[in-house]
C-alpha positions, 0 to 999 in steps of 0.5 A: 858340536859347537856352532849348531847345524852345518848345511851342505855346500849346495845349500850354503851357496844358495844362502850365500849368494843368488845366481849372477845375471847380466846387469844384476849385482851379486846378492849377499844375505844378511850376516850376524857375525863374521868370525876370524881366527889366525890359522898358520899363515892365513885365517879361518873365517866363519859366517853365522846368521841367527846362531847358525853357521852359514859357511866357513873357509880360509882367507889369505891376506896380501900386502899392498901399497894401501895396506893389507888386502884380501888375496884369496877366499876359499869356501871349505866343505869337508875336503872340498874347496870353492875358490871365491873372489876376494871381493866377496869377503869384503861384501860379507864383512860389510853385511855383518852386524858384528866382526869378531877376532879370536883372542888366540889370534896373535897380536901381529895378526890382530893388527893386520886384520884391523888394518885390513878392515880399517881400509873398508871403514870396518871395525872388529872386536877381539873376543874370548873363544874356544880354540878347538872350535876356532881351529875347526872352523866354528865360532864358539864364544866363551865367558868366565861362566862357561869356559872350561880349563884344560891341563894346558891352562887354556880354556875351551867350550863345554861341548869340546870339554865333554868330547875330551872327557869322552875320549878319556873315558874311552881310554880308561874303559867303558863306564855306565851312562849314570856314571858318565852323566855324573862326571859331565855334571861335575865338569860343568860345575867345576869347569876344570877338565884336568880335575875331572880326568884326575878322578879317573886316575885315582886322585882324591879331590874331596870337592869332586868325589863328594856325592852328598852329605847325610845331615845329622838329625836330632829328634826332640825326645825327653830323656828318661832319667835312669833312676826312674826306671825301677828295674831289678836292683842288679841291672838298675845299679849297673845302668845308674853307674853308666848313665844319668839319662837314657838315649832317645831311642831307649827313652821312647822304648821305655815310654812305650812299655818295653820294661813292662813286657810289651813286644817291640820292633825298634828301628834306629840308626847304628850307634843310637843305643838299640841293644840296651833296649833288649838288655834292660828288658831281658835282664830285668825279667831274668833277674826277677825269675820271669824266664831267661833272655835269648839274644840272637844274631845272624853271625858267629863273629857277632855272637862271640862279641856279644857273648864276651860283652855280656860276660864282662858287663853282667857276668857277676849278676847272671850266667851267660852262655853261647849257642852257635853252630858248634857246641864249644866256645872257641878257646875256652873249653866251656860248653853250652849251658841251657840253664843259663840266665842269658843265651847269646846265640846265632839264629842257626844255633838256636834253631838247631836246638829246636829242630833236634828237640833240645830244651832251652829252658823257660824263656822270658825275653827273646831279642832278635838283632838284625831282624831285617835279615827276614828279607834276605835270600836263604837266611830270610826264610830260616829266620822266619821259620825260627821265629815261628818255631821259637814262639811255638816252643815258648807258648807250649812251655809257658802253658805247661808251667801254668803261665800265660801263653803269651808271657814271653816278650819279643824285641826285634832290632834293626837299623834298616827297614823300608817298611817298619809299620807293616813289619811291626804288624806282621810281627805283632809288635809296637813300632819304636822308630827313631831317625836320629843320625848323631853325626853327619856322614859325607859320601864320596865316589871315585872311579878307579882301575882295580889295580889302583884301589889299594894305593888309594885305600892306603892314602885314605887310611893314612889321611884319617889316622893322621888326624884327630877329632875334636874329641881327641880320637884318631880317625880309624877305617873299616874297609869292606871287601868281598872275600876273605882272601882279599881281606888279607891282601888289602891288610898286608899292603896297607902301610899303617897298622891294620888287620883282617877280620872275618868269620874264618879267624879263630875267636882269640884272633878276633878278640885281639883285633877288636881290642887293638882297634878299641885302643887305637892301635890299628888304623884300619880293619879289613873285613867281609860281612862280619862287621856289617851285621853290627860288630862294634868298631868305632870307625870314623871312615868306611871304605868300600873296596868292593860293592859285592859280598862274595859273588852277590852285589850288595842290597840297599839294606846291606849298603846302609848297614855298612856305611852306618858304621862311619862316625860315632858321636862320642868319638868323631865330628863326622863320618866319611864313606868312600866308594872305590868304583871300578868302571865295568867291574864285576866279580862273577859271570852271574852279575849282570850289572857292573860296579859303576851301575851298582854304585849309583843304584845303592847311593840313590836307592830307597830302603827296601821293604823287608819281606820274606819270599818263599820258593818251593825249596824254602817252603819245603825246608821250613814246613819240614822243620815246623813238622819236626818241632810242632807235628800236626800244628805245623800248618798253624806255624806256617800261617803265623810266619811273615812270608806266605808259605804254600803249605799244600805244595810243601806237604805234597813235596815232602810226601813225594820226597819221603821226608815225612810219613803222615805228619811225622818226619821220616829218618831221612826227614830228620837228617835233612832238617837237622843239617839245614839241607835244601831238597836239592842238597839232600838229593845230591848227597843221597845220589853221591852216597848211592854211587859210592862217591867219596865225601870230597867228591860229593862236597865238590859236586854240591859246590859246583851246583851252588855256583851254577 
């Protein structure tokens, strides 16, 4: 509270006066400030010494022939009042080093007080004070540096403003301590209570919602001229037709031997040109007869896009095929061709070929895009296992063909790695790290009720699309949300042209959305994780409708991957990111944190180290897959993996589960590894089959188990 510590009435009386004895005058203590404030028909008084409040009360004034004079003095302590002699007010006033009258006191009342004090040869000064404090018997002077404006165009002290903000927060629902501290800091910074409380109502005040700005950074890298590359004429001519010089990260990769077969881990921000590093190396080797290129990504949507890009750009010089979970390419009728020069595939699609003993032909280059997936839950250990199995396949194949066992080149790409040096060592690759951010990114946070999110997204999408950058492009938006159903709901309610985009759409529809966005026919796309993994939409703005994907909160890596989609140097002057945060919001009962807590964890979080962790089930699954592919050499594969696999434990469990016989998979083991089943899933299926359950009942029970 303003005004500091308030003593009890008993203590204040002792401070105020000594006991009166016969023949001894009343003793009045030193007083620093006597403060007066009009309150109805009388005046509030506050007495301070050394910055602490000694006492407070009410003064009644009467009109006499000599002018206004004190009529009654009441010392107030809560609901208790102590009636004092009016002369004691005069004693206090004479002892005071300064007498102050509140600015809120009316002109008539000010004149009355001045005339009263003049009668005792005392002077007072009118000061600007907090009205709330004054009305509650506290003296709280304010200045232009400390005053906080309210919606009534009055000014109050910071403490009262914080109390009012707390009341508003309580009305709108609970909020995390971190979020509350941010709002309080904004309040003291802008000193306008209404602007802060408007944030809770979904107002988009850019000065207040702005959390920070990630500045553009440019590293000094000498660009490599394209005509100096000496690649196979097929790829060389195509690159020369597109570029005069390589981008910095591409130049660094070339200088460190990527076109000479050296393995590399390339870590660089979104839209800095990493993909071309893999394309140059892989196509050069494929065209020179040094083996085909595999370009592997985590998601079907991304694989489809990369496949069509490769077909369009390089289809006249190489054969391109697609290997995803299903054998057919949607809407084309084409089948997977293992003899093609370029295989674009998902991790699982290529791993399925290995697990089932299908040939992928001679492989010269493997490009693993989004290699930070190694650090993700279920996908992490599967990518780790895939890399080990694919390296084994390539070594065996190269040895049979009489070429060096390490002849296959490995290129790993990522925008988000917290431990690039140690990951490069684990992968046996040269690190190419480039930290350039071509355009600045503004990051904004606003607190909203869940029902207000779509109307706010509507405003933001309209505002972006109605503006053009200095390059002549409209602002376009990617909205990330947590479910396919929500994608359609948001897109349906946006006023400007938009479309949902997720893995549940067929390939024809996804291609249509990609084309419409590229042609600026769409103001926004609303998506789940499909775009986060790198589908190329040149957006100027990213909005987080949710900070979850499904029922899991985003990781720092995922968050940075998504916000990195905002702002492209060839299209935009800057990128803008908005987090629409619901205080106390969550999307599943298993989520311990709330959305406002997660928001600041993500904004302030350091990039997490990419490490593959193995629990018992993951160890069993990958060891079984390695045995299926490599037999007795499975233990060696386990030792080469990025994560530490408890091989003895896994072998014991595989024997116990009857997934292997010796170091050979049993028919049950073959089925488990073929369909990427965990042990729990396998046993749930077996249990359902033995009980003659219908397939629908088995699947439903497995889904319930996953949710638990």
